[in-house]
Legacy VTK file of the C-alpha trace (Angstrom):
# vtk DataFile Version 3.0
C-alpha trace
ASCII
DATASET POLYDATA
POINTS 106 float
99.491 135.076 95.461
99.343 138.602 94.645
102.385 139.528 96.657
105.988 138.264 96.209
106.260 137.322 99.973
104.685 136.821 103.451
106.184 137.880 106.251
105.301 135.811 109.614
107.318 138.242 111.844
105.421 141.354 110.804
103.380 141.341 114.140
100.080 140.923 112.512
97.935 138.389 114.452
94.401 137.083 113.622
91.992 139.110 115.493
88.666 137.580 114.955
86.800 137.345 118.372
83.436 135.528 117.258
82.249 132.872 115.010
80.169 135.404 112.944
83.425 137.479 112.423
85.573 134.271 111.642
83.112 133.339 109.024
82.950 136.896 107.437
86.702 136.942 107.393
86.846 133.345 105.717
84.167 134.375 103.172
86.230 137.400 102.141
89.575 135.576 101.852
87.695 132.830 99.804
86.419 135.283 97.368
89.943 137.039 97.146
91.739 133.621 96.807
89.600 132.642 94.069
90.003 135.971 92.078
93.968 135.562 92.648
93.861 132.014 91.283
92.151 133.118 88.308
94.123 136.175 87.406
97.488 135.001 88.209
98.353 132.591 85.386
101.210 131.746 82.887
104.499 133.088 83.602
103.281 134.801 86.873
103.090 131.208 88.290
106.706 130.731 87.551
107.839 133.938 89.694
109.512 133.392 93.060
107.383 133.875 96.156
108.915 133.747 99.480
108.000 132.772 103.204
109.961 135.108 105.597
110.269 135.729 109.075
111.610 139.301 109.633
114.891 139.335 107.380
115.117 135.695 107.380
113.755 133.972 104.189
112.611 130.497 105.290
111.761 129.207 101.736
111.454 130.569 98.314
109.341 128.496 95.535
107.773 129.641 92.302
104.416 131.087 93.206
102.434 128.368 91.476
104.430 125.511 93.427
103.769 127.537 96.790
99.937 127.865 96.180
99.824 124.057 95.318
101.599 123.162 98.486
99.552 125.615 100.671
96.431 123.857 99.386
97.637 120.427 100.086
98.496 121.650 103.583
95.005 122.926 104.082
93.516 119.740 102.912
95.870 117.691 105.377
94.354 119.925 108.333
90.930 119.355 107.028
91.548 115.627 107.380
92.728 116.251 110.739
89.478 118.001 111.678
87.307 115.331 110.553
89.129 112.865 112.585
88.677 115.069 115.635
84.985 115.503 114.816
84.575 111.727 114.331
86.128 111.126 117.782
83.465 113.603 119.204
80.417 111.676 117.448
79.951 114.897 115.167
78.268 113.727 111.958
80.535 114.489 108.979
79.396 116.217 105.976
80.363 115.323 102.225
83.928 116.540 101.820
85.270 114.857 98.627
82.198 112.625 98.280
79.922 110.889 100.657
80.902 110.149 104.347
79.490 107.446 106.485
77.077 110.068 107.963
76.062 111.630 104.587
75.723 109.070 101.791
75.301 109.720 98.145
72.299 111.467 97.285
71.724 112.654 100.819
LINES 1 107
106 0 1 2 3 4 5 6 7 8 9 10 11 12 13 14 15 16 17 18 19 20 21 22 23 24 25 26 27 28 29 30 31 32 33 34 35 36 37 38 39 40 41 42 43 44 45 46 47 48 49 50 51 52 53 54 55 56 57 58 59 60 61 62 63 64 65 66 67 68 69 70 71 72 73 74 75 76 77 78 79 80 81 82 83 84 85 86 87 88 89 90 91 92 93 94 95 96 97 98 99 100 101 102 103 104 105
């Protein structure tokens, strides 16, 4: 949200090697994302943001629309994960309300 683009071809790859490290990185990123969502408002949301791979621009959207699409994409993957967990007989926590394993008030 704070930059004008993200470059998928910059060579940086996730490097977390343990569950603890993954959770630490996730917690840090959640904090930074919340701060960005609170501070980037108004006309800044209409400024263009691009997804690139090196010199190739894959897409350009207003920053607010790019953020909305990204959040929708994360919700989609969360749904996929819950399907896989159900197939593995993992009890599902509440996500957006009760689940069959965690009813209201539990």
